[in-house]
C-alpha angles and dihedrals in degrees: 000000000000119000100174113150090015124118124213127187116204123188118209086018099148096084146003119012091351094055093047091050092048092051094049092050090047091050088051091057102261129142103247126206116188119199113194144128090228114081116251120193102160096118099005095140096053119098090220092059124073126177117195121186100227137161096216092198090064115082095205091053093046093048090051092048093053091047087057091047091051091050093049103037106013097222144023123236100179137020120196109193100200109139113122147146134202125225127173129224146091120258090266093048100043114093114230093241091053091049089052091048092055092046092048096051101032098041116006091054090057090055093045096049092046089049091059100031099052095063088055089051091050089063086073095032087233138083148127130230116200116194114197105215124156143245081257087076083076104024131034133207120203122284100014098106098142096040097049091044092055093045091050091050090054089068090059091047089050092054092047094052091046092051098041098048102035138159098025101037124050128198126197132175118221113204114195126194119213107334127186100246136138089257091057093047091049091050094048091048089065089067122094087233110031093175091056092048091049090052090050089053091051094047093052091067124076088222089060091228138073122250130256129237088238091059091055091045091053090054091050091052091050093049091053092052124094087244086073095046093121092060117090139137092019135125110224118196120214096179112127091250094301113174101005098101124074110227119232143078118347088217119092 
């Protein structure tokens, strides 16, 4: 896939899935804009790489970022809404401010970035919005009330964008299973026995391994390509078969 003369904006692009996606787009020739609050200097001296420090849950910051993108590249071809955080707790345990934080970063930022990216796509009458959701839009573990709520809502946002801006702009949700990212490692480290938790993560997947950020990035690149132009409004799971097998005896 060749993305020369194309511009992609990736939120949360400084690490994990976002960083892998940014690098693959860059390697394919695209202009890459990373929006993050974590500094990213991987390709800082290249004219095809722009890092903008941006709190994507803040509308003023997002508006300013897209004004800069417009001035530098003139249009946007692809938006990858990837920024996200994980917090743990039931609805009775989760403080209101923490609930709001998860919703603002994991959901509101997707709306805000689409709001300002889509007009720049409409300049070319073509574009793709990729919303990185989660397998937890379909399945829930315990004590992730805010996270799974936000990820589920992303599927509705994806359908709305796909319907409202067809036929020129497509929108697809990508729903990863357990992926080896800094966020996963940080979450597992909170456990009294991180090795045991990691093995549980591995065993949950039919593939008997967890995924890599590069595998998710490769799917995102495909979905942005014209070869995927008949795919829109859908949620695509890349989850190693997580949650499709009923546990129990093999006899029956």
